[in-house]
Backbone as numpy.savetxt, mean C-alpha at the origin, in Angstrom:
# Nx Ny Nz CAx CAy CAz Cx Cy Cz
-10.31 -7.21 -3.12 -9.54 -8.38 -2.73 -9.29 -8.33 -1.22
-9.61 -9.42 -0.53 -9.37 -9.48 0.91 -7.94 -9.93 1.18
-7.23 -9.19 2.07 -5.91 -9.60 2.48 -5.87 -9.62 4.00
-4.95 -10.42 4.55 -4.93 -10.58 6.01 -3.71 -9.91 6.63
-3.21 -8.86 5.97 -2.12 -8.09 6.57 -2.44 -6.61 6.45
-1.82 -5.84 7.35 -2.08 -4.41 7.40 -1.25 -3.65 6.37
-1.75 -2.48 5.99 -1.02 -1.64 5.03 -1.00 -0.19 5.50
-0.89 0.02 6.83 -0.83 1.39 7.34 0.51 2.03 6.98
1.56 1.24 6.99 2.90 1.75 6.72 3.66 0.77 5.83
4.21 1.29 4.74 5.02 0.48 3.82 6.38 1.15 3.74
7.40 0.55 4.37 8.68 1.23 4.51 9.70 0.77 3.48
10.28 1.76 2.78 11.34 1.49 1.82 12.64 1.16 2.55
13.32 0.12 2.06 14.63 -0.26 2.59 15.55 -0.54 1.40
16.60 0.26 1.18 17.55 -0.06 0.11 18.20 -1.42 0.38
17.91 -2.40 -0.47 18.26 -3.78 -0.13 19.75 -4.07 -0.23
20.53 -3.20 -0.85 21.98 -3.42 -0.92 22.70 -2.91 0.32
21.98 -2.17 1.16 22.58 -1.55 2.33 22.41 -2.48 3.54
23.49 -3.13 3.92 23.44 -4.13 4.99 22.96 -3.52 6.31
23.41 -2.31 6.61 23.03 -1.67 7.87 21.52 -1.40 7.92
20.96 -0.91 6.82 19.54 -0.61 6.78 18.70 -1.89 6.73
19.20 -2.92 6.07 18.48 -4.20 6.07 18.43 -4.77 7.49
19.54 -4.68 8.21 19.57 -5.16 9.59 18.59 -4.36 10.45
18.57 -3.05 10.24 17.66 -2.20 11.00 16.21 -2.55 10.72
15.92 -2.93 9.47 14.54 -3.26 9.08 14.00 -4.48 9.81
14.88 -5.33 10.31 14.41 -6.51 11.05 13.82 -6.12 12.40
14.08 -4.88 12.84 13.64 -4.45 14.17 12.53 -3.42 14.16
12.19 -2.87 13.01 11.14 -1.86 12.96 9.77 -2.53 12.85
8.74 -1.79 13.20 7.38 -2.37 13.20 6.54 -1.87 12.02
7.17 -1.61 10.88 6.41 -1.26 9.68 5.51 -2.43 9.30
4.32 -2.13 8.82 3.39 -3.20 8.44 3.90 -4.00 7.25
4.48 -3.31 6.27 4.97 -3.95 5.04 6.38 -3.43 4.77
7.27 -4.32 4.33 8.62 -3.91 3.95 8.74 -3.87 2.44
9.14 -2.70 1.92 9.40 -2.53 0.50 10.92 -2.59 0.32
11.44 -3.78 0.06 12.88 -3.95 -0.08 13.28 -3.50 -1.48
13.98 -2.38 -1.54 14.15 -1.68 -2.82 15.29 -2.25 -3.65
14.98 -2.47 -4.93 15.97 -2.84 -5.93 16.12 -1.76 -6.99
15.28 -0.72 -6.90 15.20 0.25 -7.99 16.00 1.53 -7.70
15.30 2.64 -7.49 15.95 3.95 -7.48 17.07 4.10 -6.46
16.89 3.56 -5.26 17.88 3.79 -4.21 19.09 2.86 -4.33
19.03 1.92 -5.26 20.12 0.95 -5.41 20.96 1.32 -6.63
22.03 2.04 -6.38 22.94 2.49 -7.43 24.38 2.36 -6.91
25.37 2.15 -7.82 25.23 1.92 -9.26 24.65 0.55 -9.56
24.57 0.21 -10.83 23.87 -1.00 -11.26 24.47 -2.26 -10.65
25.77 -2.23 -10.33 26.42 -3.41 -9.75 25.81 -3.77 -8.40
25.21 -2.79 -7.73 24.63 -3.04 -6.42 23.31 -3.80 -6.48
22.72 -3.91 -7.66 21.42 -4.55 -7.76 21.50 -6.05 -7.46
22.58 -6.71 -7.89 22.72 -8.13 -7.55 23.03 -8.30 -6.07
23.76 -7.37 -5.51 24.00 -7.40 -4.05 22.67 -7.30 -3.32
21.78 -6.43 -3.82 20.46 -6.26 -3.20 19.65 -7.55 -3.28
19.65 -8.19 -4.44 18.91 -9.46 -4.58 19.46 -10.51 -3.62
20.78 -10.61 -3.58 21.41 -11.60 -2.70 21.08 -11.33 -1.24
21.05 -10.06 -0.86 20.71 -9.71 0.52 19.29 -10.12 0.87
18.36 -9.86 -0.05 16.96 -10.23 0.20 16.84 -11.73 0.38
17.48 -12.49 -0.49 17.43 -13.95 -0.40 18.02 -14.43 0.92
19.14 -13.82 1.32 19.81 -14.23 2.56 18.93 -13.93 3.78
18.41 -12.72 3.86 17.63 -12.33 5.03 16.35 -13.16 5.14
15.74 -13.45 4.00 14.50 -14.24 4.03 14.81 -15.70 4.37
15.86 -16.26 3.79 16.21 -17.66 4.07 16.60 -17.86 5.53
17.15 -16.81 6.15 17.52 -16.89 7.56 16.34 -16.59 8.49
15.19 -16.30 7.90 14.00 -16.03 8.71 14.00 -14.68 9.39
14.79 -13.73 8.88 14.91 -12.43 9.53 13.64 -11.59 9.39
12.85 -11.86 8.36 11.60 -11.11 8.15 10.37 -12.01 8.32
10.53 -13.08 9.04 9.45 -14.07 9.18 8.19 -13.43 9.72
7.07 -13.72 9.07 5.79 -13.18 9.48 5.52 -11.78 9.00
6.44 -11.18 8.25 6.27 -9.82 7.76 5.95 -9.87 6.26
4.96 -9.13 5.80 4.73 -9.02 4.36 5.91 -8.30 3.70
6.51 -8.94 2.72 7.68 -8.39 2.03 7.34 -8.20 0.55
7.48 -6.97 0.08 7.25 -6.63 -1.33 8.51 -5.94 -1.88
9.43 -6.67 -2.50 10.55 -5.98 -3.14 10.04 -5.04 -4.23
10.63 -3.84 -4.30 10.33 -2.97 -5.44 11.30 -3.33 -6.55
10.77 -3.89 -7.63 11.60 -4.34 -8.74 11.95 -3.16 -9.64
12.87 -3.41 -10.56 13.22 -2.40 -11.56 12.18 -2.38 -12.66
12.11 -1.27 -13.39 11.04 -1.11 -14.37 11.26 -1.98 -15.61
10.26 -2.00 -16.45 10.19 -2.89 -17.60 11.32 -2.66 -18.61
11.80 -1.41 -18.71 12.82 -1.07 -19.69 14.24 -1.13 -19.12
14.40 -1.55 -17.89 15.69 -1.46 -17.20 16.68 -2.56 -17.58
16.18 -3.68 -18.08 17.04 -4.83 -18.31 17.29 -5.65 -17.05
16.69 -5.23 -15.93 16.90 -5.90 -14.64 15.65 -6.63 -14.13
14.51 -6.38 -14.74 13.24 -6.87 -14.20 13.19 -8.39 -14.11
13.58 -9.07 -15.18 13.50 -10.54 -15.18 14.41 -11.13 -14.11
15.60 -10.58 -13.95 16.51 -11.06 -12.90 15.87 -10.87 -11.53
15.28 -9.69 -11.31 14.64 -9.40 -10.03 13.58 -10.45 -9.71
12.68 -10.63 -10.65 11.51 -11.47 -10.38 11.87 -12.95 -10.32
12.72 -13.40 -11.24 13.03 -14.83 -11.27 13.78 -15.25 -10.00
14.69 -14.40 -9.54 15.46 -14.76 -8.36 14.67 -14.63 -7.07
13.67 -13.75 -7.06 12.98 -13.44 -5.80 11.57 -14.01 -5.69
11.15 -14.83 -6.64 9.89 -15.56 -6.47 10.19 -16.77 -5.59
10.29 -16.49 -4.29 10.67 -17.49 -3.30 9.72 -17.41 -2.12
9.68 -18.48 -1.35 8.88 -18.50 -0.14 9.38 -17.43 0.83
8.47 -16.62 1.34 8.84 -15.52 2.22 8.67 -14.17 1.57
8.56 -14.14 0.24 8.23 -12.92 -0.49 6.73 -12.93 -0.76
6.05 -11.88 -0.35 4.59 -11.80 -0.49 4.20 -11.41 -1.91
4.96 -10.49 -2.48 4.65 -9.98 -3.81 5.69 -8.94 -4.19
5.34 -8.11 -5.17 6.30 -7.15 -5.69 5.63 -5.80 -5.92
6.40 -4.74 -5.65 5.97 -3.41 -6.04 6.46 -3.16 -7.45
5.53 -2.86 -8.36 5.87 -2.64 -9.77 5.91 -1.14 -10.02
7.09 -0.59 -10.37 7.21 0.86 -10.54 6.79 1.33 -11.93
6.53 2.62 -12.02 6.26 3.27 -13.30 5.14 2.59 -14.10
4.11 2.13 -13.39 2.94 1.59 -14.08 2.22 2.73 -14.78
2.11 2.65 -16.09 1.52 3.75 -16.85 0.10 3.46 -17.31
-0.18 2.19 -17.57 -1.52 1.81 -18.00 -1.79 0.36 -17.63
-3.00 -0.06 -17.88 -3.40 -1.40 -17.48 -2.55 -2.50 -18.06
-2.10 -2.33 -19.29 -1.33 -3.41 -19.92 0.00 -3.65 -19.21
0.54 -2.64 -18.52 1.78 -2.85 -17.75 1.54 -3.86 -16.63
0.43 -3.71 -15.92 0.12 -4.62 -14.82 -0.29 -5.99 -15.36
-1.00 -6.01 -16.47 -1.36 -7.29 -17.09 -0.09 -8.05 -17.48
0.86 -7.35 -18.11 2.13 -7.95 -18.50 2.86 -8.51 -17.28
2.93 -7.72 -16.21 3.66 -8.16 -15.03 2.98 -9.37 -14.38
1.66 -9.36 -14.37 0.93 -10.51 -13.84 1.21 -11.77 -14.63
1.26 -11.65 -15.96 1.55 -12.80 -16.80 2.99 -13.29 -16.63
3.91 -12.35 -16.41 5.30 -12.73 -16.14 5.38 -13.54 -14.85
4.69 -13.08 -13.82 4.66 -13.82 -12.56 4.03 -15.20 -12.75
2.97 -15.25 -13.53 2.29 -16.53 -13.78 3.22 -17.52 -14.48
3.98 -17.04 -15.47 4.91 -17.90 -16.20 5.98 -18.46 -15.27
6.53 -17.60 -14.41 7.57 -18.04 -13.49 7.01 -19.00 -12.44
5.82 -18.68 -11.92 5.18 -19.59 -10.97 4.99 -20.97 -11.59
4.51 -21.02 -12.82 4.27 -22.29 -13.50 5.58 -23.06 -13.66
6.62 -22.35 -14.09 7.92 -22.99 -14.32 8.51 -23.53 -13.03
8.32 -22.82 -11.92 8.89 -23.23 -10.64 7.98 -24.16 -9.85
6.79 -24.43 -10.36 5.86 -25.29 -9.64 5.22 -24.63 -8.44
5.11 -23.30 -8.48 4.48 -22.53 -7.41 3.01 -22.31 -7.78
2.09 -22.42 -6.82 0.67 -22.21 -7.15 0.45 -20.86 -7.85
-0.32 -20.89 -8.94 -0.58 -19.68 -9.71 -1.33 -18.66 -8.85
-0.85 -17.43 -8.86 -1.49 -16.36 -8.09 -0.85 -16.13 -6.74
0.23 -16.86 -6.44 0.88 -16.73 -5.13 1.38 -15.31 -4.88
2.04 -14.72 -5.86 2.70 -13.43 -5.65 1.79 -12.28 -6.05
1.62 -11.33 -5.14 0.72 -10.20 -5.33 1.47 -9.00 -5.89
0.73 -7.96 -6.27 1.31 -6.77 -6.89 0.82 -5.51 -6.19
1.76 -4.59 -5.95 1.42 -3.21 -5.60 1.92 -2.36 -6.75
1.03 -1.62 -7.39 1.41 -0.78 -8.53 1.76 0.62 -8.04
2.88 1.14 -8.52 3.31 2.48 -8.15 2.90 3.46 -9.24
2.07 4.43 -8.87 1.52 5.41 -9.80 2.38 6.66 -9.73
3.13 6.94 -10.82 4.15 7.98 -10.76 4.08 9.02 -11.87
3.10 8.93 -12.76 3.01 9.88 -13.87 1.58 10.38 -14.02
1.44 11.50 -14.74 0.11 12.03 -14.99 -0.72 11.05 -15.80
-0.08 10.37 -16.75 -0.79 9.37 -17.54 -1.31 8.23 -16.69
-0.51 7.79 -15.72 -0.94 6.71 -14.84 -2.13 7.12 -14.00
-2.13 8.36 -13.54 -3.28 8.85 -12.77 -4.54 8.83 -13.63
-4.42 9.28 -14.87 -5.56 9.27 -15.78 -6.03 7.85 -16.09
-5.11 6.87 -16.00 -5.45 5.48 -16.33 -5.68 4.62 -15.09
-5.97 5.25 -13.96 -6.05 4.52 -12.71 -7.11 3.41 -12.74
-8.22 3.65 -13.41 -9.27 2.62 -13.46 -8.79 1.35 -14.16
-8.14 1.51 -15.31 -7.69 0.31 -16.04 -6.53 -0.37 -15.33
-5.70 0.40 -14.64 -4.62 -0.20 -13.85 -5.20 -1.07 -12.73
-6.24 -0.57 -12.08 -6.84 -1.29 -10.96 -7.61 -2.53 -11.38
-7.96 -2.64 -12.65 -8.74 -3.79 -13.10 -7.95 -4.73 -14.01
-6.67 -4.45 -14.24 -5.89 -5.23 -15.21 -5.52 -6.62 -14.72
-5.38 -6.78 -13.40 -4.97 -8.08 -12.86 -5.60 -8.26 -11.48
-6.92 -8.40 -11.43 -7.64 -8.38 -10.15 -7.25 -9.48 -9.18
-6.74 -10.59 -9.66 -6.36 -11.68 -8.74 -5.05 -11.41 -8.02
-4.29 -10.43 -8.50 -2.98 -10.16 -7.90 -2.84 -8.76 -7.31
-3.47 -7.78 -7.93 -3.25 -6.39 -7.52 -3.96 -6.13 -6.19
-3.18 -5.87 -5.14 -3.76 -5.62 -3.83 -3.81 -4.14 -3.50
-2.90 -3.34 -4.11 -2.83 -1.93 -3.74 -2.22 -1.11 -4.88
-2.53 0.18 -4.87 -1.84 1.14 -5.72 -1.27 2.22 -4.81
-0.04 2.64 -5.09 0.64 3.63 -4.26 1.02 4.82 -5.12
0.94 5.99 -4.52 1.20 7.25 -5.24 2.65 7.69 -5.04
3.38 7.87 -6.15 4.73 8.40 -6.11 4.72 9.86 -6.51
4.65 10.76 -5.52 4.39 12.16 -5.83 5.57 12.86 -6.49
6.80 12.48 -6.15 7.96 13.19 -6.69 8.05 13.03 -8.21
7.95 11.80 -8.68 7.98 11.57 -10.13 6.76 12.18 -10.81
5.62 12.14 -10.09 4.40 12.71 -10.67 4.55 14.21 -10.90
5.03 14.94 -9.90 5.18 16.39 -10.05 6.18 16.72 -11.14
7.26 15.94 -11.24 8.24 16.15 -12.30 7.62 15.92 -13.66
6.86 14.83 -13.78 6.20 14.53 -15.06 5.19 15.60 -15.42
4.50 16.11 -14.42 3.49 17.14 -14.63 4.11 18.48 -14.99
5.35 18.69 -14.55 5.96 20.01 -14.73 5.42 21.01 -13.73
4.94 20.49 -12.61 4.39 21.36 -11.57 5.40 21.63 -10.47
4.92 22.14 -9.35 5.77 22.44 -8.21 5.08 22.00 -6.92
5.90 21.59 -5.98 5.36 21.30 -4.66 4.97 22.61 -3.97
3.87 22.58 -3.27 3.47 23.76 -2.52 3.10 23.32 -1.11
3.14 24.24 -0.19 2.93 23.93 1.20 1.57 23.34 1.53
0.58 23.66 0.72 -0.79 23.18 0.96 -1.10 21.87 0.24
-0.17 21.39 -0.58 -0.40 20.13 -1.31 -1.40 20.26 -2.44
-1.62 21.48 -2.94 -2.61 21.67 -4.01 -2.18 20.99 -5.31
-0.87 20.96 -5.58 -0.40 20.40 -6.84 -0.61 18.89 -6.94
-0.79 18.22 -5.80 -0.99 16.77 -5.85 -2.37 16.36 -5.34
-3.20 17.33 -4.95 -4.50 17.00 -4.35 -5.40 16.24 -5.33
-5.47 16.72 -6.58 -6.33 16.05 -7.56 -5.86 14.63 -7.83
-4.55 14.46 -7.99 -4.01 13.12 -8.25 -4.29 12.18 -7.08
-4.10 12.67 -5.87 -4.41 11.85 -4.70 -5.87 11.43 -4.69
-6.74 12.36 -4.97 -8.18 12.07 -4.96 -8.53 11.03 -6.01
-7.98 11.17 -7.21 -8.28 10.23 -8.30 -7.75 8.83 -8.00
-6.56 8.77 -7.42 -5.99 7.46 -7.09 -6.82 6.77 -6.02
-7.20 7.52 -4.98 -8.00 6.93 -3.90 -9.36 6.46 -4.43
-10.01 7.29 -5.24 -11.32 6.90 -5.78 -11.22 5.73 -6.74
-10.21 5.76 -7.63 -10.05 4.67 -8.57 -9.78 3.35 -7.88
-8.98 3.40 -6.82 -8.69 2.19 -6.07 -9.93 1.66 -5.36
-10.58 2.53 -4.60 -11.73 2.09 -3.82 -12.88 1.61 -4.72
-13.00 2.19 -5.91 -14.05 1.76 -6.83 -13.85 0.32 -7.28
-12.62 -0.17 -7.15 -12.30 -1.52 -7.63 -11.76 -2.42 -6.53
-12.06 -2.04 -5.27 -11.67 -2.86 -4.11 -10.16 -3.10 -4.05
-9.41 -2.06 -4.40 -7.95 -2.07 -4.30 -7.57 -1.07 -3.21
-6.53 -1.35 -2.45 -6.12 -0.48 -1.34 -5.32 0.70 -1.87
-5.71 1.94 -1.54 -4.91 3.10 -1.93 -3.88 3.45 -0.86
-2.63 3.62 -1.29 -1.53 3.94 -0.38 -0.98 5.31 -0.76
-0.86 6.20 0.21 -0.42 7.57 -0.07 1.09 7.65 -0.26
1.51 8.78 -0.80 2.90 9.03 -1.14 3.80 9.14 0.08
5.10 9.03 -0.16 6.08 9.27 0.90 6.03 10.74 1.31
6.52 11.01 2.52 6.65 12.39 3.00 8.12 12.74 2.95
8.47 13.62 2.03 9.88 13.91 1.76 10.57 14.59 2.94
9.87 15.46 3.64 10.48 16.17 4.78 10.39 15.27 6.01
11.27 14.26 6.06 11.14 13.21 7.06 11.32 13.70 8.49
11.97 14.85 8.69 12.19 15.34 10.04 11.11 16.32 10.51
10.19 16.66 9.61 9.11 17.59 9.94 7.85 16.79 10.27
7.76 16.35 11.51 6.64 15.49 11.90 5.33 16.25 11.98
5.40 17.54 12.20 4.17 18.36 12.21 3.56 18.38 10.81
4.40 18.56 9.80 3.91 18.56 8.42 3.45 17.17 8.01
4.14 16.15 8.50 3.72 14.76 8.24 2.31 14.53 8.77
2.06 14.95 10.01 0.74 14.76 10.62 -0.34 15.45 9.79
-0.06 16.66 9.34 -1.02 17.39 8.52 -1.35 16.62 7.24
-0.32 16.05 6.60 -0.53 15.33 5.35 -1.22 13.99 5.55
-0.94 13.33 6.67 -1.63 12.07 6.96 -3.13 12.30 7.16
-3.47 13.38 7.84 -4.89 13.70 8.06 -5.60 13.91 6.72
-4.95 14.64 5.82 -5.52 14.83 4.48 -5.69 13.49 3.78
-4.65 12.66 3.84 -4.70 11.36 3.17 -5.83 10.48 3.71
-5.97 10.45 5.04 -7.03 9.63 5.63 -8.40 10.15 5.21
-8.56 11.47 5.19 -9.84 12.05 4.78 -10.18 11.72 3.33
-9.15 11.55 2.51 -9.37 11.21 1.10 -9.65 9.73 0.89
-9.42 8.91 1.90 -9.72 7.49 1.79 -8.51 6.58 1.71
-7.30 7.13 1.82 -6.11 6.29 1.82 -6.07 5.45 3.08
-5.49 4.25 2.96 -5.44 3.32 4.08 -4.04 3.17 4.67
-3.07 3.88 4.10 -1.71 3.81 4.60 -0.83 4.71 3.76
0.46 4.70 4.09 1.40 5.53 3.34 2.75 4.83 3.23
3.53 5.24 2.25 4.90 4.76 2.12 5.78 5.57 3.06
6.75 4.90 3.65 7.58 5.46 4.72 9.05 5.44 4.31
9.76 6.53 4.62 11.19 6.59 4.35 12.03 6.45 5.62
11.45 6.81 6.77 12.22 6.83 8.01 11.37 6.24 9.14
11.96 5.37 9.97 11.18 4.75 11.06 10.51 5.74 12.00
11.04 6.97 12.11 10.43 7.94 13.02 9.04 8.36 12.57
8.69 8.05 11.30 7.37 8.38 10.79 6.31 7.33 11.16
6.75 6.17 11.61 5.83 5.05 11.85 4.77 5.33 12.91
5.12 5.90 14.07 4.07 6.11 15.09 2.89 6.93 14.60
3.16 8.02 13.87 2.06 8.85 13.37 1.24 8.12 12.31
1.92 7.39 11.42 1.19 6.64 10.40 0.27 5.61 11.04
0.78 4.90 12.02 -0.03 3.87 12.68 -1.17 4.49 13.50
-0.89 5.63 14.11 -1.94 6.31 14.89 -3.12 6.71 14.01
-2.83 7.36 12.89 -3.91 7.92 12.08 -4.56 6.91 11.15
-3.81 5.89 10.73 -4.41 4.90 9.85 -4.98 3.70 10.62
-5.07 3.85 11.94 -5.79 2.90 12.78 -7.05 3.59 13.28
-8.14 2.86 13.48 -9.34 3.49 14.03 -9.08 4.04 15.42
-9.57 5.24 15.68 -9.45 5.82 17.02 -10.50 5.19 17.95
-10.34 5.41 19.25 -11.33 4.90 20.21 -12.70 5.48 19.91
-12.74 6.76 19.54 -14.01 7.40 19.22 -14.66 6.74 18.00
-13.86 6.40 17.01 -14.39 5.75 15.81 -14.92 4.35 16.13
-14.20 3.64 16.97 -14.63 2.28 17.35 -15.92 2.34 18.15
-16.00 3.27 19.10 -17.22 3.43 19.89 -18.39 3.81 18.98
-18.15 4.71 18.04 -19.20 5.12 17.10 -19.67 3.92 16.29
-18.74 3.12 15.79 -19.08 1.97 14.96 -19.93 0.96 15.74
-19.53 0.68 16.97 -20.30 -0.27 17.79 -21.71 0.26 18.05
-21.82 1.57 18.30 -23.14 2.16 18.54 -24.00 2.09 17.29
-23.43 2.36 16.13 -24.19 2.31 14.89 -24.74 0.90 14.64
-23.90 -0.10 14.85 -24.36 -1.48 14.62 -25.42 -1.90 15.63
-25.27 -1.47 16.88 -26.27 -1.79 17.89 -27.61 -1.14 17.57
-27.60 0.14 17.21 -28.84 0.82 16.85 -29.47 0.22 15.61
-28.66 -0.19 14.67 -29.19 -0.81 13.46 -29.88 -2.14 13.77
-29.28 -2.93 14.67 -29.86 -4.21 15.06 -31.18 -3.99 15.80
-31.20 -2.98 16.66 -32.44 -2.68 17.40 -33.55 -2.25 16.45
-33.20 -1.43 15.46 -34.20 -0.99 14.49 -34.72 -2.16 13.68
-33.82 -3.06 13.30 -34.22 -4.24 12.52 -35.15 -5.13 13.33
-34.83 -5.28 14.62 -35.66 -6.13 15.49 -37.07 -5.57 15.65
-37.20 -4.24 15.55 -38.51 -3.60 15.66 -39.19 -3.45 14.31
-38.57 -4.02 13.28 -39.17 -3.97 11.96 -39.01 -2.64 11.25
-38.02 -1.86 11.69 -37.78 -0.55 11.07 -36.62 -0.65 10.07
-36.74 0.09 9.00 -35.71 0.07 7.97 -34.45 0.80 8.40
-34.64 1.88 9.16 -33.49 2.67 9.60 -33.66 3.06 11.05
-32.55 3.33 11.73 -32.58 3.85 13.10 -32.37 5.35 13.06
-32.64 6.00 14.19 -32.44 7.45 14.29 -31.60 7.74 15.53
-30.58 8.56 15.35 -29.70 8.95 16.45 -29.45 10.45 16.34
-29.80 11.19 17.39 -29.61 12.65 17.39 -30.23 13.29 16.15
-31.45 12.83 15.84 -32.20 13.34 14.70 -31.54 13.08 13.35
-30.64 12.09 13.31 -29.99 11.69 12.06 -30.33 10.24 11.74
-30.63 9.98 10.48 -30.93 8.62 10.05 -29.65 7.79 10.00
-29.75 6.55 10.48 -28.64 5.60 10.40 -29.02 4.56 9.36
-28.53 4.76 8.15 -28.88 3.89 7.04 -27.74 2.97 6.65
-27.92 2.22 5.57 -26.91 1.24 5.11 -25.50 1.81 4.93
-25.32 3.04 4.40 -23.93 3.54 4.26 -23.20 3.66 5.58
-23.90 4.11 6.63 -23.25 4.26 7.93 -22.96 2.90 8.54
-23.86 1.94 8.32 -23.63 0.58 8.82 -22.44 -0.04 8.12
-22.34 0.19 6.82 -21.20 -0.33 6.06 -19.89 0.27 6.56
-19.90 1.57 6.82 -18.70 2.24 7.34 -18.33 1.67 8.72
-19.33 1.46 9.56 -19.08 0.92 10.89 -18.47 -0.47 10.81
-18.99 -1.31 9.92 -18.42 -2.65 9.75 -16.97 -2.58 9.28
-16.67 -1.64 8.40 -15.31 -1.47 7.91 -14.34 -1.08 9.01
-14.78 -0.17 9.88 -13.94 0.28 11.00 -13.63 -0.89 11.93
-14.64 -1.68 12.27 -14.44 -2.79 13.20 -13.62 -3.92 12.58
-13.79 -4.11 11.27 -12.99 -5.13 10.59 -11.52 -4.73 10.58
-11.25 -3.44 10.38 -9.87 -2.96 10.39 -9.26 -3.11 11.78
-10.03 -2.79 12.81 -9.52 -2.93 14.17 -9.25 -4.40 14.50
-10.10 -5.27 14.01 -9.89 -6.71 14.22 -8.59 -7.17 13.58
-8.28 -6.65 12.40 -7.04 -7.00 11.71 -5.83 -6.48 12.49
-5.95 -5.27 13.05 -4.86 -4.72 13.86 -4.60 -5.59 15.08
-5.66 -6.00 15.75 -5.52 -6.86 16.94 -4.90 -8.19 16.56
-5.28 -8.71 15.41 -4.77 -10.00 14.95 -3.28 -9.94 14.65
-2.81 -8.78 14.19 -1.41 -8.65 13.78 -0.50 -8.08 14.87
-1.01 -7.93 16.07 -0.16 -7.42 17.15 0.89 -8.45 17.55
């Protein structure tokens, strides 16, 4: 699915917290995840959170920013209130938590469709980011990614709930979550869905954050969830093409065009063949850079 907004950084903001909502109007996160779920407690604060989101959006405080409220889960008794009140102009879509299998996303897509129809909103307006938080969800990543293709734009990894569900432990090298990260990235990319990496719990350890972002980028993730604005510069640096990558991409496309003009199937650079996979990668890098320039 093609989207015209960036997903290098998706920042959580507890929507009942007026100070943090105000702060969110000034940060440069690519996507705002206005939270109605875990960080909004006790339950009485959930309506305050909904009202805050409606107020800030109606006042144009997040104008031009992709906004995805994280709704409460299917068993919470709060989901319908969240979605019915927040299917409004200025909300891009919703983060759906605790997605366990494809039918969860199918159900949520149909719920959005019903509300859109009732409100006279074009069907398919509101998009979905699925939060993958359990071992079962990781195993079902393919069906989750294909359950609602017209709405699902991304899947995001929730490592804390995953490790708890797994009964594992966090380790300094990230071995306990490496397989899950790999499966989520592959499952997403296989179905043209954007993979988003987990939050970095040690928000003040920027050296460890940088190490984890490099791993995530190497695995194919296109962004990460953010807890603290101080994490944004590193996320944007690594999930944006570097100058070296852009130069490489331009060179690959130029050599490919020259080879095509000479009637050759492939070009050769430094004794290496430049074939369709490298050309495809180069086009992807330049398309991403174009999107970054467009959203400046």
